[in-house]
N, C-alpha and C positions, 0 to 999 in steps of 0.2 A: 503493500499500500504504498502511496504518494508521503513525504511528510509535511505536503504542502495546505497545511489545510486551514488555510483562509483564502485559499485564491477560488472567485466566483465557480459557478458551477453552473453546465448546462443543466437542462431537465431531466433529463437521461442518469444525471451526474446526480442529482439531487433526488431522486424517487429511489435509484440504488442505493443510497447513501444514505436515506432513511432506511428503508427495510430491510438493508442488511447488521441498522446499529453502528455505522463505520464509518466515514469519512471515504469517500474513495471517488477516483478520477478515473478518464479516459487511461483505459491499458491492466488496471488495475484488478485484484475476483474480487465479486459477491457472494456469498453465499444469505442469498432471502430464502422468504416464508415466500409461498405461494397461494395465492387469494382464490383460481382458479383453475380447474385443468381443464381442457375442452379436447372432447376425442373424436372424430368424424368416424361414419361407419365403411367410407371405404382401408379405416386404420385400428377398423377395434379389434379383429381376429387377432391381428400382430401386438396389439396392445393388451388384450386378456393373456395371449401365451406370455409374453416376457410376465406378468401380473405374476399369475397361478406355476409354471416351469419354468422360470428363471430366478423370478426373486421369493417367491413362494408366501406370499406377501398380499393384504386385503389394504383398500386403499385409508389411508391412516384419518384420514378426514371426509367421509362419502359425501358430505354436504358439498365438498366445494371441489366434486369431479361431476364432468356433464358428457353424457352419451347423445351426439343427435346423428340421427339416420336422416340427411340426404343429398349426400353426393349421388344416390342410386335408389331414389325415394319417387316411387315403389319399385321395388326389385326389379331387373332384367333379366336376371336367369335364378335357378335354383342355386347354384353357388353363391350368389349373391344372396338368398332369400335365408340360406342356410347362417352363412356370416351375421344378419340380422338377428336370425332367430338366438344364433351364440349370445349377439348383446342384449338382449331383451332380458335374456333369462341372467344373466351376468349382472345387469342392473337392478331387478330383484333380488337376487341374492343379496347383492353388496351394500344396496340398498343408496348408490348413485342416481342422479337425476337419469333418466329417458324421455329428450324429445322427441319422439316416433314421428313416421312419416307423416307428410303434410302440414308438419307444425311448421316447418323451414330451413332458411340458409346458417347455419351452425352463428354465423356470427349476427349475422341479422339476430336469433331469437337470443342470444346471449346478453343484445344491448337491452333490446328488449325488457326482457326476466330482472333485468339489474344486476347482472352475473358480469358484469364491467366495468367497474366505475373510478374516479380518477386516487390516482395513487397505485393503484392496485396493480401485483405482478400476476398477467394474463397468458398462460401458456396452453397453447392450441395444435392440432395432430393436423395441421393445414397452412401452408404456406400465408397467407391471407389474415393470419392473424397477428398483422399489424392494423388493423380495421379499428381495433378497441384505442387503439392511441388517439382518435376521435374524442375522448372522454377523459384524457390526459391520462390513460389503464399501462404499462409498459406491456403490451401487449405481442404474443411475436411467437413465430415457426418453430417447432422441435419435430423429428422423428420419434418412432413410436419409444424406444427406449426412454429416452430422457426424458417422454410423459409418464413411461410408469413408474420410473426412479421417483419425478415428481409427487404423480400422485400416492404412493407407497411411503416416502419421506416425510412428506409434507412440504418438502424445499426444495432450490435447482443451485446451479452456480451458474455465474454468467461473467463473462467479460466484460467491465464495462465499455459501452460504445464508444470514440469518437462521435464527434457531434459534427453534421453539417445544417446550417443555416438556413430556411428560406422564408424569402419578407415575401407578403405579396402587397402591395396597393394600390393605388385606384381602385375603380369599381365595372364589372364585369358587363358589359354591352349588352342588348336586347339580346336575346339567341345563342349568348357566348355562356357555358355553364360550371359549374366546376369540376366536370368531365375536361374539359375541353383545361383548365387550371391545370388538372394531375395531368393530362398528357404533355401538357408546358413543362411542367415541372422534369417530367422523365424524361424530355429531349435533352434539356439543358446540361442532365444529371450523367445520363446514357445506362446500355443496361448493367453497367456495374461501376458505376461510377458513386456510388453510397456502400459497397460490400462493408458488411459484418459493421456500418454505422448506423446512428440515430441522427431521422431527419428530423427537424425541427422545425417548424412551419406556424411561423407568428402574421395571424389572419385577421388581427382585432377580432370586434364583432361583426366579422364578414362573418358569412355561409353556417346553414342549420345545420343539429346535429349529424343530418342523412350528407350532405356536402360535407364535413371532416372525416364521416368514415369512408366517401367517393379518394378523398385526398390519402387518407391514413394507408387506405383501403392499395394503392397503386404504389406504396414507397416499396417495398419488396423488390416492383418490380427494375427498382436502379438496384437491390440488392440490398437492401436496408435492412438491417435487424427489429429496429425498431422505427416506428412513423409515431411521433406525438405534435399535436397541434397544441399548441399553448390557450388555454381554455376562454373563451370570449361568446359574446353574444347570446344567444336559447341557451348556450351548455352553462350561463351562469345564472340565467335566468329560469329555466324549464326544467323537470322531469326530478327534480329537488334531488339533485346530486351535491356531496358536502364537499367543496372544493378547500384541501386544507391549501395554505401558505406556500407549503415543500414543494408542493409540484412544479413551481413556476422558475422559471429560468431567471438568473440573474446576470446584471448590469455587466457585463466584461469580462464573461467567460469565453473559452478557446475554443472555437470552431476550426473544425480544415477545412471548411471553407465556406461560400458566404456564397447567397447566389437571390436577386431580387427580381422578381414576376411585375409586371405592372397589368395588373386586370385589365384595364379600358383599352388597353393596345391590343390583346388576343382578337382572333376570328374563332370561327367555330377549327377544331382539329382533330384531326383522324389518324390514327395509328393504323399502319398499308401490313402488309404480310411482306418478312416473318417472324419481326422481332417488336418488343412494345415501344423501344426509343425513336423508331420510323415514325417519325411523326409528319406530318404535313398539315397547311388546309386546307379542310375538306373542297377548297373552290379548284383545288388541283387536281383533284381524284373525280370531278364533276361527271356524272356519263357512263361510267364503267356500270354493264347486267350486272346485277343482282341477283342470285336465285334465294338466297334465306336471308331473313332478316329477325336478330334474335334480341329480345329487351327485356330482359331482366337479368339475375346473379347478387351475388354481392356487391357487386360494384355501383351498380343501378337498378336495382329490383323493387328500390319505397315506392312511397304513396305519392310522394314525389317526383318520380322519376316518371310513373304511371300516367301522372297527371298531366307532364308535358307531352307524354305519347300521344293520350284521349288529345289532347288540344290541337295536334297535329292530322289528326285522323277521323277528327269530326267533321261528320258529313260525307265524307271521303272514304272509297274502297283500296283494299291494297292489289297491287298491278294484276294480273293474269301473269300470268308464270314465276310470279313472286310467292316464297310463303312468308309469314309474317309469325313466330313462335312467340309470347308473353308469359314469362313464368313470373310471379309475384314471391318477392324472396322471403313470405311468410305466414302463418296463418292470419296474423293481424292485419298483414297489407290487403289479404284479399279481402277479409271482411268489410274493409274503409274502401277497397275498388266496390265493393258491392252495394255495400250504401247508397254512398256518392252514385252512382251509377255509369263510374267511371271504362267496367267490364263490359258493361253493355253499349258504353260507346265502341271499346276497342273490337270485339265479336261483331257489332252491327258492321264493321270497318274491313271484318275479314281473316281478325286473327283468330289464330287457335290459344285458346290457356291450357296451360299448365297446370300440375301440383306443385305447390312450394316446394321450393327447394332448388335443389341447383340445373337442373334440366339439362342441355346438353352440354356448359361450359366445358367439362370433361372428355367428353365425345364419348362419352357411355352407352344413351339413351337420350330419348325423345327429343329426336330431332338431328342424326349422327351427320357428316357430309359427306359427298357421294363424290368422286373422281372429276376435277376438274371446278367443281362449285364456287361459288364466291359466297362470301356473306359477312354482312355489315351486323354487329355484335357490340351491345353496349358494357361488355364483360371485360376483362381484367388481361385476357393473354391471348396471342395469334402466332402462337406458334407453328411449326409445320407437326400436322397432324395433332394436333391440339383437340379438333370438333368433329373428326372421322379417318377420310382418306388423307395423306399426306400429300394427294395433290391437289385439296382444295385448300380457297385461300380467307381469310379471316380480315376485316378490317374491324379495327377497333373505334365507336365511338357515342355521342350522347345519346340518352331519348329522344331529343326532337330531330338529329339527323338521320336518327334509324328510322324514324316513324314514316318522313320525309322522303326516306329513300326506298320504304318498302309500298309509299303513296307512287311511287315514278318508276318502279322496279330497275334504279340505277341510279350509283350515288349521288346524292342530293342535299341542299338546304332547304327548309321549309321555306324561303322568300320563294324557291322556285316552283310552289305550287301554285301556277295562274289559274286566275277567276275564284269564283265562289263556290264553297264546297258544294258535292251532289247530290 
């Protein structure tokens, strides 16, 4: 541990210092209590094997462990069904929390259930566990072995990451979203520009909780260990969060890199195949024929995202030859969209609605792509083979751009939709 105990600290350093009971800085090792361990269905079997066969242990704090069946929900094959059956049985035997088919995507569900809170340590068996940084939780992804050790002991160890400071200034222009800001951030940093670092985002009172989730979610696409958004806006006024002073970064803290993003200068952005940091203005890609549009995922499947899509699709129709899949991020989002008529608008436009969960994001069911097909998705990854065949192409965009693309049958901006809705 460093001897420079009086030096100002970043957000990651402050959280890990508090949770380890000692002052730590980038490069130090910290042993911390874990507030929540999240296990997804696709890794549940491996997690259970590690716990039972390798460790011979039960969860030390069952109330701090959640299993979420979301990646392939409902089950697509007999082997997947068997794995999910074992997860249900394990939850019943040990008393850990289980969120079954239809409850939704792990990150959205934990946020809705209050299982990720400011200053907490939240470990997930999914790489996009950085999402919890939206509410100033130190959220990070780990493999089955590390997750099992954390569940068995109630603790984990971390090397304190160096920090990258990202400052957002200005205001988003009409038609530009937090997804566009996040893609611009990844473009600036590069796919490995923040490897095992903390991306600390300073946005003042800008952005809703959902928008902050989008920002934190995409941090892992620059290689980050954690993505932390400094609390502000509705994070301070809604949801009943108790935000301790010790989660905030200190003036004069050391950063390995600093970037500034002027939101007022941004245009709608799109990530082109086959790397997330291959980011362009949507206008540069306009006109490319699209076979499938997918609106959903832990990046953009929230109610505000469905509202944005419905605003574009209202009174219009999906183009012939183009499929539009819409999957709410959770049952709570589904209920809200049912109640306020959003789902009716989407269905009347020609959308195919799916069970709350990850859907085709990882290419295992509910809309995988055939060779040569092109998809515009609101998800977070466009790697080769990510959503099906290796020769399919994936473009990442905001819900509004995705909806406009569905109407046109080719990559488009909402302003490209001429005339009144049909």
